[in-house]
N, C-alpha and C positions, 0 to 999 in steps of 0.2 A: 306387316300385318298378316295374321293368319286367319283366312276366312274359310269357313265350312258352308257349302251350299247344299241344302237339303231339299231333295226333289221327291214328288209322288211317284214318278216313273221316269225311265231313261232308256237309252239304247241298250240292248237290241230289242227290248220288248215293246217300245213305242218310238216312233219317229215323227215328231211334231215340232211345231214352231217354239213351244216352251222349252223343249229339250235342246233344240238348236240354239236358242238364245242363251240359255245358261251355260252351254258348252263355250260359246265364243266370249261370253262375259268373263268366265274363269280364265280363259286364255289371255283376255286383256289385262286381268289383275296380275297375272304372272309376268306379262311383258312389262308392266309397271313396277316390278320388283318385289311383288307380294306373293304369298303362298295361297293357293286355292286347292280345295279338296271338294270333290262331288261325292255326296252320299246318296244312294238310291236303292229301291228295292228291285229285285229281278224275280220273275217266274221261270227263268231258264237256268236250270241247275248248274250247267257248265260255265255260266257267266259270273257266278258269285265269287267273291274274293276281291283282292286289290290289284289294280293294274295302273299303268300310266298311259294315258291316251292324249294325244295332242300336247304333251308336256305337262298334263294336269293329272294328279292322282284321283282315281275313281274307285270308290269303295261300294260294292254291291252286296246287299244282304238278301239271301234267298227267302222268299215268302211264297207260299202256295198260291195265294190270291193277292191282288193288289191292296196294299194297306191303307186304303181310303174308303172302303166300301161298308165296313160295319156289318150289322145283321148277322147272318150265318157265316160270314167271312171274319167274324171277330177274332178267332185264334190267330189268323195271319197278322191282323192288326196288332195284337198284344205281342206276338213274336217280334214285329218290327220295332215296336216301342221300347222293348227290353234291350234289343240288340243295339239300336241307335243310342239310347241313353248311356249304355255301358261304354260304348266306343267313345262318346263325347266326354264322359266323366273321366275315363282313363287318360285323357289328353287335355285336361282342364287347364293345365299350366302352359299349354302351347297355343290354344285357340283364343282368338280375340273377338271374333264375330261369327254368329250363326245366321246365315241368310236363307230364309225359307221361301221356297218357290210355291206359291199358291197355299192358301190357308185352308187345308183340308185335314182329314183325320190323321194323316201321316205326320202332321206338324208338332204334335204334342211333345215328343222328347226334346226337340230344339227349344221350345218355349219353356219347358221345366228346367232344362239344363242352364239356359241363360239367367233364369231367375235365381237358381240355387248358387251359381258361381259368379254372378255379377258381370255377365258378358253382354255386349251389344247384340241385340236380336232384331232382325228385319223380317217382314212378311211381305212378299210381293203378290198383290191381289190378281187373280186371274181375269175376272170380268166384273162388270157392273150390272145394274138393273136386276132383272129376274134371276140372273146367274151370279149375283154378288156372293163372294165366298162365304161370308159370315151368315148370310141369309140362308144359304144352302146347308150350312152346318147346323143352324137352329132348326131346320126342317127335317133333320134326320129322325127316323122312327125311334131309335134308341135314344135315351137321354144323354148318351155320351157326347153327341154332337152339340147340344145346348150347353152341357158343362165345359166342353172345349172352347166354344165361342166365348163363354163368360171368363174362362181362364185367360184367353187371349186378351180380352178387354181389360182385365185387372193387371196385366203385364205392362211392362215399359217398352212395348214393341214399337219399332218405327215401321209405319205402314208405307210401302212403296206403291204409289198409284200411277198408272201410266196414261190416265185419261181423266177428264173433268167429271165424267160420269161416276167414276170410282171414288173421286174426292168427295162428290155429293153424298154417295152412299155411306162413306166413312163418317162424314159430319152427322148424318142421320143416325148413325150407329152409336154416336157419342164419343168417338175417338177424339183424343186430345189434339187440338189444332197444331201444337208444336211437334207432334209425332207423325203427321201426315206429310210425307215427302213426295213431291210431284217429280217422277223421273220416267222418261219414255223408254221404251225398248231401243236397243241399238243394233246396228247391222254392219257387217263387213261391206266395204265399197269397192266396186271394180274400178280400174283406172280410168274408164271412160264409158260413154253411152254404148251399149251393146244391142240395144233394141233397134229394129228397123221398121220403116213405114210399109215397105212391101218387099217380098222375096224377089229373087232375080227372075223368077218365072211369072211374076205378077200376082201371086197369091197373097192375101192379107191374113196375118196370123194373130190369133187370140189365144192366150194361155190360162190355164187354171192349175193351181198347185195347192193340194190340201188332202185331207182325209176324205175318202169317198163314202160319205154317210149323209143321211137326209138333212142334218142340221146345217151342212155346208151349202145346201141348195143346189147341189150338183144335178139332180134330176130335173129341176125346173130350168136350169141353164141349158141342159141338153134339149128339153122341149123347145126352148126359145131358139136355139141354134138350128135345129132341124128346120124351122120355118124360114130362118134367114137365108140358109144356103139354096133354098128353092129360088130365091130372087138374086142371090149373090153367090154364084158357084165358085168364085175366087176366094171366099172365106174359109178359113181353117180354124178348128178348135183343137189345141193340144192340151190334153188332160193328164197331169202328173199326180201320182199318189196311189195309195192302196186303202182298202177298207171293205166293208161288208157289201157295198153296192158294185164292186168292180165287175163281177161276172155278169150281173144283171145288165149293166151299162153296155158291156161288150156285146151281149146278145141283142140288145135293143138296137144298137148302132149297126150290126150286121144285118139284122132283119130289115132295116130301113135302107140298106145298101149304101150307107154313108161312111164306110171305113176310110175313104180317102179324104173326107172332109172333117170327120170327128175322130181324132186319133188318141186312143187310150194308151198311153205310154208307160204306165207303171211308176215305180219309185225311181228317182234320180237325185243324186247328191250334187251334181255339178250345176251350180246356179246359173252359169252361162248357157247351158243347154235348156234350162227351164225358162229363163227370161230373155236371153239373147236371141235375136232373130224374130221376136214377136213385136207387134205394134201395141197390143193392149193386154192387160192383166185383168181377169175377172174374179171378183170376190163377192159371190151372191149369198153369203151366209145369213142364217137366221140371227146368230149371235157369235161374237168374237171378243177376245180381248184385243189389245193392239196387235194386229197381225204382223208377224215377222215376214210372211210371205209378201205382204203388201209393201213393207219397208224395202225388201230385197228387190222386188219388181221396180219400184221407183228409183232405186239406186242404179239400176240397169238402164233407166230411161224409158221403161215399159209403162205406158200410160194406163192408170187404174180406172176400172169401172166397178164401183163397189156399193153395197147397201150401207145404211147408216148405222154401222156397228160401232162398238165402243172405240172412241178415239178417232173415228173417221174424219171428223171436222178439223181435228188437230193437224191431220196429214194432207188432206186433199182440198185444194181450193177448186171447187167445182166450176167448170167452164174455163179454167186456167191451167191447172196441172192434172185434171182428170174429171171424173164424173161421179157424183154421189146420187144414186137413184133411190126413190122412196121406199121400195120394197123389192122382194125377189120373186114376184109373180111373173110367169112366162111372158105375158104381154109387156110388162115393164122392162124386162131384160131385152126383149126383142127390140123394143123402141130404142133402147140404149145403144145396142149393137149397131142398129141402123144409123144412129147419129154418128157413131164412131167411124163407120164406114163412109160417111159423107164428108169427112174431113179430108182436105187436100194435104199434100206432102208438107207444104210450108207450115200450114196450121198445126199439123201433127208435131213437127219438129219443135215448135214453140212449146206445146204441151209437154213433150218429152223432156226438154231441157228444164222446164220449171219443176217437173217432178223430181228429177235427179238433184237439182240444186237445193230442194227442200230437205232431202236426206243429208246432203253433204254439209249443210249448215247446221243441222240440229241432231242428227241421229247416228253419227259414226260411233262405232262401239268403243274405240279408245276414249272418246270424249265422254260417253255415258259411264264407262268404267271409272274415270277420273271423278265424275260427279258422285258416284256411289262412295269411292274412297274418302272423298272430302266429307260426305255426310257421316260416314262411320268415324272419321277422326274427330269430328266436332262433338260427337256424342260419347266418346270414350270416357271422359271424366265422369259423366253422369252415371254410366254403367258401373264404373269402379266404386261408386259411392254407396251401392247397396249394402 
């Protein structure tokens, strides 16, 4: 099977969970004996072209602006549409499946190509609720968003939903029940638990991994942790990631004299360094899809403390494998961190083992890739009947 994965952004322009997940999914397709190609835009001129990365072909088309913004950025969007459609059309005899990652404005050439040439097309939804992909498309100022949402609805797309929230949104949207496929994200799993209850020096470590922006709740988390360390000098917060708030956070921590308690570590690709050696993973976001960082943390045995983002209840059994808190206000986060610090080593070990077991049983990337391939295989005859 020859699968093209179409993304709205990719390395080196963005480093996020969606990009990471698509990369390891493509690698898993290749391990299973299939062919995977990633197609993405880039705003880095030197990155445009074809390369092979981690054994997977990556095709990047240069666009001045990201091809999902519309408005004044419409020229970049049109350039992207034309380039991608031409690439797919010229390889129509080779391609079996177009797998679109997030249904944003960038997705049009994949939808049109699949319809024109009778190919299987899937669309992996990014989020549910207020951030539901099709709702955001319909809310675009220009009519192109509403038109694309209608075009997607009229297609024979397979909707990949990684949470019950997204399934509900698709049903409300009027998607065909048989075209809604419930598939979670997958993750590469380390050989064992790398999280630790406490460091050798007695410090207790919490980790955050994500983009440093307001939507991720990072400022509220730092608010909460500043209060906690006044009572618990052994507590440590490791912050991994980059984003517009990085410099502000560094200045704030320095002004408070907490550089030894709240450590802003920047971007890190080694998952063992992000999650290993920590007792808890903090995800205080306003909104998330199924968080890849959450999956990775649990795979390492790092106990999660999270807000009720999309898919949270599917992953975390609160009070058994982690904690789901009602919101990301500083008082709420402070109380949750206090609860975590009150656990003894034996109780924490039980939480850690339950978190890891949840991932091993349900979210290994090779299992998820096999589920994708089975889904595509089952829908091949229908696609060929157009």
